[in-house]
N, C-alpha and C positions, 0 to 999 in steps of 0.2 A: 635777282630773276623772278619774274609772276610765273607761278605754277598754272599748268594749265588743267582745265576742268577735265571730269570725263567726257563730257558731252563734247567738248572741244576735240579730244583726242579721236574720239570716233567718229567724228566729223572728218577729221583729215585723212585718217585711215581709208574711210570710204570713198572719198575723192581719190586716193592714192590707187586703192583696189578696183574701182568702176570709175574710170575717168570719164570727162563728158564727151561726146562722140564728135569727132571733125568730119569735114565734108569729104573726107579720103574714106574714112572707116564706114560711111553710110554708102558709098560708091561700092565696097568691097563687100558689103554685106549680102548674103544669101539667103533665100528661104530654108528655113529649118528641114523642110521634105527633100530637100536638095544635099544639105549638109550631115544631117543625123545619120542616114544609111553610112556614109562613110567612117564616121566615128563609131558607132555602135553596133552596126551591122543591119541588113534589111530586117530582121524579125523583130528586134528590140525597138527600130525606130518606127516600124508600123504600129507597134503597141502604144509608144509615146505619143503619135501623129494620131491616134484612134480619137474620132469625134466623142466628144462626152455630153451628157445629157440624155434625154428621152428621143427615140429615133423618130424621123418626120414622117407622118402618117398621111396615106395619100388622101384621106378622108377627116382631115384635122377639124376639129372642132373651133367655132369662133366664141371669144369671150364677148359677151353683152351685158348691159345693165338693163334691168327689166324691173318696174314696180308693179308690186301686185298687190293687192289688198290683204291684210294679215290673216282673213280667216280662209282664202283661199290657199295661201303659203301654208298654212299650219295643218290644211287636208290633205295636201300634196306631201309634205313631211310625216304626216300619221301613216301613209302608205309604207313606211320603212326605208330600208336602203334602197338606192338604187330610182329614188324618187324622180332626180333630174333626169334621168334616162328615159324612165316611163313617160314624164311631162314632154320630153323633145318627140317622142314617138307619136303621143296624140295631136302635138303640133304638126307632125309631118304627114300624118292620116289626114288633117283637116285641110290640106293644100291641095 
């Protein structure tokens, strides 16, 4: 009898532990927000479902690509940390 490689054994185990979903399984699926409080309790579920990342800002900045002459950019950078904010302030005032 031919011996199975470790990779083949892992693949068979993963298929057994995580079978492909059937249409019936998909139909029974429920959102995490509905199921987690029943399993872990409301407090733990709320922590698990907490949105990640930076909070949304009402006046969010927009990323753009701006081509400037090297000497102009060097002068702004030479003003020190916060040069982008100062540049945005000058642009806003000019409108």
